[in-house]
C-alpha positions as CSV (number, residue, x, y, z in Angstrom):
1,M,0.0,0.0,0.0
2,S,1.0,3.5,-0.6
3,R,1.6,5.7,2.4
4,T,2.6,9.3,3.2
5,Y,5.0,10.1,6.0
6,F,4.5,13.4,7.8
7,L,7.5,14.6,9.9
8,D,8.0,17.2,12.6
9,E,11.0,17.6,14.8
10,S,11.8,18.4,18.4
11,K,15.2,19.7,19.4
12,S,14.7,19.9,23.2
13,S,16.7,17.4,25.2
14,G,18.3,15.9,22.1
15,F,16.8,15.4,18.6
16,M,13.6,13.6,17.7
17,F,11.3,13.2,14.7
18,A,7.7,12.4,15.2
19,V,6.2,10.7,12.2
20,A,2.5,10.4,11.3
21,I,2.0,7.7,8.6
22,V,-1.2,7.8,6.6
23,E,-2.4,5.4,4.0
24,Q,-3.3,7.0,0.6
25,R,-6.9,6.0,1.0
26,D,-7.2,7.8,4.4
27,L,-5.5,11.1,3.5
28,A,-8.6,13.1,2.8
29,T,-10.5,11.9,5.9
30,A,-7.5,12.5,8.2
31,R,-6.8,15.9,6.7
32,T,-10.4,17.0,7.1
33,A,-10.5,15.9,10.7
34,T,-7.1,17.5,11.5
35,R,-8.2,20.9,10.2
36,H,-10.7,21.0,13.1
37,L,-7.7,21.1,15.6
38,A,-6.9,24.7,14.7
39,A,-8.6,27.3,16.8
40,P,-11.2,29.4,15.0
41,G,-9.4,32.1,13.0
42,S,-6.0,30.4,13.3
43,R,-3.9,29.3,10.3
44,R,-2.7,26.2,12.1
45,F,-2.5,24.1,15.2
46,H,0.7,24.4,17.2
47,A,1.0,22.4,20.3
48,S,3.3,24.7,22.2
49,Q,0.7,27.5,21.9
50,E,-2.4,25.6,22.9
51,S,-4.1,25.3,26.3
52,K,-4.0,22.0,28.2
53,S,-7.7,21.3,27.5
54,R,-7.2,21.9,23.7
55,L,-4.2,19.6,23.8
56,R,-6.1,16.8,25.5
57,S,-8.9,17.2,23.1
58,A,-6.5,17.2,20.1
59,I,-4.9,14.0,21.4
60,S,-8.3,12.4,21.8
61,S,-9.3,13.4,18.2
62,V,-6.0,12.2,16.7
63,S,-6.4,8.9,18.4
64,T,-9.5,8.2,16.4
65,L,-7.8,8.8,13.0
66,P,-6.5,6.0,10.8
67,V,-2.9,7.1,11.4
68,Q,0.2,5.2,12.5
69,H,2.7,6.9,14.8
70,L,6.4,6.6,15.0
71,V,8.9,8.5,17.2
72,V,12.6,8.4,16.1
73,I,15.0,9.5,18.7
74,A,18.6,10.1,17.7
75,D,21.6,9.5,19.9
76,R,22.0,12.4,22.3
77,R,25.8,12.4,22.0
78,N,25.6,13.5,18.4
79,P,25.7,17.2,17.4
80,L,22.2,18.3,16.6
81,H,22.7,18.5,12.8
82,E,24.2,15.0,12.7
83,A,21.4,13.6,14.9
84,R,18.8,15.1,12.5
85,Q,20.4,13.5,9.5
86,Q,20.7,10.2,11.4
87,A,17.0,10.2,12.2
88,L,16.0,11.4,8.8
89,G,18.1,8.7,7.1
90,F,16.4,6.0,9.2
91,I,13.0,7.3,8.3
92,A,13.9,7.6,4.6
93,E,15.0,3.9,4.7
94,Q,11.7,2.9,6.2
95,A,9.8,5.0,3.6
96,V,11.4,3.2,0.7
97,A,9.6,0.0,1.7
98,G,6.1,1.4,1.0
99,A,5.7,5.2,1.1
100,S,4.9,7.2,-1.9
101,R,5.7,10.6,-0.3
102,I,7.6,12.1,2.6
103,V,6.4,15.5,3.9
104,I,8.8,17.4,6.2
105,E,7.9,20.5,8.1
106,R,9.9,23.2,6.5
107,D,12.9,24.7,8.3
108,D,14.8,26.6,5.7
109,T,18.2,26.0,7.4
110,N,17.8,22.2,7.0
111,V,16.3,21.8,3.5
112,K,19.6,21.4,1.6
113,H,20.9,18.9,4.1
114,D,17.6,17.0,4.2
115,V,17.6,16.7,0.4
116,R,21.1,15.4,0.4
117,T,20.4,12.8,3.2
118,I,17.3,11.5,1.5
119,R,18.9,11.2,-1.9
120,E,21.9,9.3,-0.4
121,V,19.5,6.9,1.3
122,F,17.4,6.4,-1.8
123,D,20.5,5.9,-3.9
124,S,22.0,3.3,-1.5
125,V,18.8,1.4,-0.6
126,N,16.9,1.5,-3.9
127,S,18.7,1.6,-7.3
128,D,15.3,2.1,-9.0
129,V,15.0,5.8,-8.1
130,D,12.0,6.1,-10.4
131,H,10.0,4.3,-7.7
132,A,11.4,6.0,-4.7
133,P,9.1,8.2,-2.7
134,T,8.8,11.8,-3.5
135,Y,9.6,14.3,-0.7
136,V,8.7,17.8,0.0
137,H,9.2,20.5,2.7
138,L,6.1,22.4,3.6
139,R,5.1,24.9,6.2
140,A,2.6,23.7,8.8
141,H,-0.1,26.0,7.6
142,E,0.2,24.4,4.1
143,E,-0.4,20.8,5.3
144,P,-2.7,20.2,8.3
145,L,-1.4,16.6,8.7
146,L,1.9,18.1,9.9
147,W,0.0,19.1,13.0
148,I,-0.2,15.5,14.1
149,P,3.5,14.9,14.5
150,D,3.8,18.4,16.1
151,L,1.3,17.3,18.7
152,V,3.0,13.9,19.3
153,A,6.5,15.4,19.5
154,W,5.3,18.0,22.0
155,A,3.4,15.5,24.2
156,Y,6.2,12.9,24.1
157,R,8.8,15.5,25.2
158,R,6.6,16.8,28.1
159,G,7.1,13.6,30.1
160,T,5.1,10.8,31.7
161,S,1.7,12.4,32.2
162,W,1.5,13.7,28.6
163,R,3.1,10.7,27.2
164,S,0.6,8.4,28.9
165,Q,-2.2,10.3,27.0
166,L,-0.5,9.2,23.8
167,G,-1.1,5.6,24.8
168,A,-4.2,5.3,22.6
169,L,-2.1,6.2,19.6
170,E,-0.1,2.9,19.8
171,L,3.1,4.9,19.4
172,Q,6.2,3.0,18.1
173,V,9.5,4.4,19.4
174,K,12.8,3.8,17.7
175,R,16.0,4.9,19.5
176,L,19.1,5.2,17.2
């Protein structure tokens, strides 16, 4: 099946990517439901700017969506830029096995390095680059499904009480 990977990062206490994985057939449904997370009049949902009650409600809403969740935590001993590339490389390797697209929340300082990392992985893992997933960097207001990994990354980094609320998401965690 064809999937899209939506990635957002957290740089507090080391580097982590949260990934929301959505099957092609579920994209429209998940996107429509996710748009309702944003406050009226807001362009986007951003976990760090929401109230605790809105965050709890958002986690509850996301738990009902047909989305798989992955958290990739890079080795804390690596410099931040190396940790990011390590985590992104791992995700790109996973994506080759069944994703059609990777969508990364845009951080202009990282785009060039991200493109290089993804191309290197695709070249080494899959010699048939015509069938490799496409990838794009978008701003969160351009793609509501980026709000899901933003929420997961925020809650995961906030510790046990918030992390326990993610339990309904059946979160997979990979430490590199």
